[in-house]
C-alpha positions in Angstrom: 50.2 79.1 -3.8 51.4 78.8 -7.4 53.0 75.4 -6.8 49.6 74.1 -5.5 47.9 75.2 -8.8 50.7 73.4 -10.8 50.3 70.3 -8.7 46.5 70.1 -9.2 46.9 70.6 -12.9 49.7 68.0 -13.2 47.8 65.4 -11.2 44.8 65.8 -13.5 46.8 65.9 -16.7 49.2 63.1 -16.0 46.5 60.8 -14.6 44.4 61.3 -17.7 47.5 61.0 -19.9 48.4 57.6 -18.4 44.9 56.2 -18.1 43.5 57.1 -21.5 45.9 54.8 -23.6 45.3 52.1 -21.0 41.6 52.5 -21.4 42.0 52.2 -25.2 43.8 48.9 -24.8 41.2 47.6 -22.3 38.3 48.6 -24.6 40.0 46.8 -27.6 40.7 43.7 -25.5 37.0 43.6 -24.2 35.7 44.6 -27.7 34.0 47.7 -26.2 34.1 49.5 -29.5 31.9 51.9 -31.4 31.5 50.1 -34.8 31.2 51.9 -38.1 27.7 52.4 -39.4 26.0 54.4 -42.2 25.0 57.2 -39.7 28.4 57.4 -38.1 31.5 59.3 -39.4 34.3 57.0 -38.3 35.6 54.2 -40.5 37.3 51.9 -38.0 36.1 50.4 -34.7 36.9 52.9 -31.9 36.8 52.7 -28.1 34.2 55.0 -26.6 34.6 54.7 -22.8 36.2 58.1 -22.3 34.3 58.8 -19.1 36.5 56.4 -17.1 40.0 58.1 -17.5 38.3 61.6 -17.3 36.4 60.7 -14.2 39.3 59.2 -12.4 41.6 62.0 -13.3 39.2 64.8 -12.2 38.4 63.0 -8.9 42.1 62.4 -8.2 42.9 66.1 -8.7 39.9 67.1 -6.6 41.4 64.9 -3.8 44.6 66.9 -4.0 42.7 70.2 -3.4 41.3 69.0 0.0 44.0 70.4 2.2 43.9 73.8 0.5 42.8 76.7 2.8 39.1 77.7 2.3 37.2 80.7 3.6 33.8 78.9 3.2 33.4 76.1 5.7 30.8 74.4 3.5 32.9 74.4 0.4 34.6 71.1 1.0 31.2 69.4 1.2 30.4 70.8 -2.2 33.6 69.5 -3.6 32.8 66.0 -2.2 29.4 66.2 -3.8 31.0 67.1 -7.1 33.4 64.2 -6.8 30.7 61.7 -5.8 28.5 62.8 -8.7 31.4 62.4 -11.2 32.0 58.8 -9.9 28.4 57.9 -10.4 28.1 59.4 -13.8 31.3 57.7 -14.9 30.2 54.3 -13.7 26.7 54.5 -15.2 28.2 56.0 -18.3 30.5 53.0 -18.6 27.5 50.6 -18.5 25.8 52.8 -21.1 28.8 52.7 -23.4 29.0 48.9 -23.1 25.4 47.9 -23.1 23.5 51.0 -24.4 21.0 51.9 -21.6 17.6 53.1 -22.4 16.9 56.9 -22.0 15.0 56.4 -18.7 17.9 55.0 -16.6 20.2 57.7 -18.0 17.7 60.4 -17.1 17.3 58.9 -13.6 21.1 59.1 -13.3 21.1 62.8 -14.2 18.4 63.6 -11.7 20.2 61.5 -9.1 23.5 63.3 -9.4 21.7 66.7 -9.5 20.1 65.8 -6.2 23.5 64.8 -4.8 24.9 68.1 -5.8 22.0 69.9 -4.1 22.4 67.8 -0.9 26.0 68.8 -0.8 25.1 72.5 -0.9 25.3 73.2 -4.7 22.1 75.2 -5.2 21.2 78.2 -7.3 19.7 80.4 -4.5 20.1 83.6 -6.4 20.5 84.9 -10.0 21.6 88.3 -11.2 19.1 90.6 -12.8 19.8 90.8 -16.6 19.1 94.5 -16.4 21.4 95.8 -13.7 23.0 92.8 -12.1 21.0 93.1 -8.9 20.8 89.7 -7.1 17.3 88.0 -7.2 16.8 85.6 -4.3 14.9 82.5 -5.3 12.5 80.6 -3.0 13.9 77.3 -1.8 11.6 75.1 -3.9 12.2 77.2 -7.0 16.0 77.2 -6.3 16.0 73.4 -6.1 13.9 72.9 -9.2 16.1 75.4 -11.2 19.3 73.7 -10.0 18.0 70.3 -11.2 17.0 71.8 -14.5 20.5 73.5 -14.8 22.4 70.3 -14.1 20.3 68.0 -16.3 20.2 70.6 -19.1 24.0 71.1 -19.1 24.7 67.4 -19.1 22.5 66.9 -22.1 23.8 70.0 -23.9 27.3 68.7 -23.7 26.2 65.2 -24.7 24.4 66.5 -27.8 27.5 68.6 -28.7 29.5 65.4 -28.9 29.2 64.7 -32.6 32.7 65.3 -33.9 36.1 64.2 -32.7 37.6 66.7 -30.2 34.7 69.1 -30.2 33.4 68.6 -26.7 36.9 68.2 -25.2 38.2 71.5 -26.6 35.1 73.5 -25.8 35.3 72.1 -22.2 38.9 73.1 -21.8 38.1 76.7 -22.9 35.0 76.9 -20.7 37.0 75.5 -17.8 39.7 78.2 -18.4 37.0 80.9 -18.3 35.6 79.6 -15.0 39.2 79.3 -13.6 40.0 82.9 -14.6 36.6 84.2 -13.3 37.1 82.5 -9.9 40.7 83.8 -9.7 39.6 87.3 -10.6 37.0 87.2 -7.8 39.7 86.0 -5.3 38.1 82.5 -5.0 41.4 80.7 -5.3 40.1 77.5 -3.8 37.3 77.4 -6.3 39.7 78.0 -9.2 41.4 74.6 -8.4 38.5 72.3 -9.4 38.2 74.2 -12.7 42.0 73.5 -13.1 41.4 69.8 -12.4 38.8 69.8 -15.2 41.1 71.5 -17.6 44.1 69.2 -17.0 42.1 66.0 -17.3 40.3 67.1 -20.4 43.4 68.5 -22.1 45.3 65.2 -21.8 42.3 63.3 -23.0 42.0 65.6 -26.0 45.5 64.4 -27.2 43.8 61.1 -28.0 40.4 62.5 -28.9 41.4 65.2 -31.4 40.6 64.2 -35.0 41.2 61.5 -36.0 40.2 60.2 -32.6 41.7 57.1 -31.0 39.0 57.1 -28.4 35.6 58.7 -28.2 34.1 60.4 -25.2 31.0 58.2 -25.1 29.1 58.9 -21.9 32.2 60.9 -20.8 30.3 63.8 -22.2 27.9 63.5 -19.3 30.9 63.6 -16.9 32.1 66.9 -18.5 28.6 68.3 -18.6 28.0 67.5 -14.9 31.4 69.0 -13.9 30.7 72.3 -15.8 27.2 72.6 -14.4 28.4 72.2 -10.8 31.5 74.4 -11.2 29.3 77.2 -12.6 27.4 77.4 -9.3 29.7 75.8 -6.6 30.9 79.2 -5.2 28.2 81.6 -6.2 26.2 81.4 -9.4 28.1 82.1 -12.5 25.4 80.9 -14.9 25.5 84.0 -17.1 29.2 83.4 -17.7 28.7 79.8 -18.7 25.6 80.7 -20.8 27.7 83.1 -22.8 30.6 80.7 -23.2 28.3 77.9 -24.4 25.8 80.1 -26.1 26.0 78.3 -29.5 25.7 74.7 -28.2 22.9 75.7 -25.9 20.9 77.4 -28.6 21.5 74.6 -31.0 20.2 72.0 -28.5 17.1 74.2 -27.8 16.5 74.6 -31.5 16.8 70.8 -32.2 14.5 69.9 -29.3 11.9 72.3 -30.6 12.1 70.9 -34.1 11.9 67.3 -32.8 8.8 68.0 -30.7 7.1 69.9 -33.6 7.8 66.8 -35.8 6.3 64.5 -33.3 9.7 62.9 -32.4 11.3 62.3 -29.0 13.4 65.4 -27.9 16.2 62.9 -27.2 16.1 61.2 -30.6 19.5 61.1 -32.4 19.7 62.9 -35.8 22.0 64.9 -38.0 20.2 68.2 -37.3 22.7 69.8 -35.0 24.7 72.7 -36.3 28.1 70.9 -36.3 26.6 68.0 -38.2 24.8 70.2 -40.7 28.1 72.0 -41.3 29.8 68.7 -41.8 27.2 67.6 -44.3 27.8 70.7 -46.4 31.4 69.6 -46.9 33.2 71.5 -44.1 36.1 69.3 -42.7 35.9 68.0 -39.1 39.0 70.0 -38.1 37.7 73.2 -39.6 34.4 72.9 -37.7 36.1 71.9 -34.4 38.6 74.8 -34.6 35.7 77.2 -35.5 33.8 76.1 -32.4 37.0 76.6 -30.3 37.5 80.1 -31.7 33.8 81.1 -31.0 33.9 79.6 -27.5 37.1 81.5 -26.7 35.7 84.8 -28.1 32.5 84.5 -26.1 34.5 83.5 -23.1 36.6 86.6 -23.4 33.4 88.7 -23.6 32.0 86.9 -20.5 35.2 87.8 -18.6 35.5 91.4 -19.7 31.9 92.7 -20.0 30.2 94.0 -16.8 27.0 92.3 -15.6 23.7 93.7 -16.6 22.8 95.4 -19.9 26.2 94.7 -21.7 26.0 90.9 -21.1 22.3 90.8 -21.9 22.8 92.7 -25.2 25.7 90.4 -26.1 23.6 87.2 -25.4 20.7 88.6 -27.5 23.0 89.4 -30.4 24.8 86.0 -30.2 21.4 84.2 -30.0 20.0 86.2 -32.9 22.9 85.4 -35.2 22.9 81.7 -34.2 19.1 81.4 -34.8 19.5 83.0 -38.3 22.3 80.5 -39.1 20.3 77.5 -37.8 17.2 78.6 -39.7 19.1 78.9 -43.0 20.8 75.5 -42.5 17.4 74.0 -41.8 16.1 75.1 -45.2 
């Protein structure tokens, strides 16, 4: 079994490692570059079509997992739904990176891939009670609506987090490791493999994306967000685990959306209000901010893996949320 895990990781890692520099050359040849501007942090034109090498690498590694023995006969269909969704997100993301699509087509894409995931069997049919961990069964209509909200919300959360070089990539690797370990601990070896595919592809991409970045994620952030959203529910909902791991980005996005709505702006409007940008504007270096996010994500991931469900996780989420809200409120002033 160990060799299979190594194989999946290497396929994802090496595919991404080979394709990313080729993508950089293609982007420069085609002039698909993110140009410097007053609102932007980079000083030189930089490729931003990171979704292509990531999408190809993840799907290639997912294909390697197909022969792996599975106890759930429907699991392979869910993997196919994940792969198809990633392909669609990567293609639409490429168009967005090159031509800058309006918000409506991007939102339609997010709804579309969420529906594909649901059609393949990736649905949040039950959630655990935050009090004692008892499963709460959701009616079919509510389960579908909640799943769409989860997928779209996660894609946008990861996309909003993509403001500094290497930030999303590193956070995704850590979140993927938590999901890998969680599935492995539950004896779901076949479900640990897709998480390993995500880790390998993102880790290789991070070599070129860590500050100073030679390529930006661009709409590749949607690829990673979709993958995380589906992997969190593909073999039994692990939403509480992902919520704890990504607690800071999720709360930051919620806070900014609330502020934008209160100010009469679009909730999807770009600004410098996010936590990582406010820290940058106070003079903290990009690497310091990125490494701090890595450390916090790893810490919360460790808590998610070790704390039992129910009251302990609920208390931890409340404490994390309270501290984050205080920090955000102080930075806003």
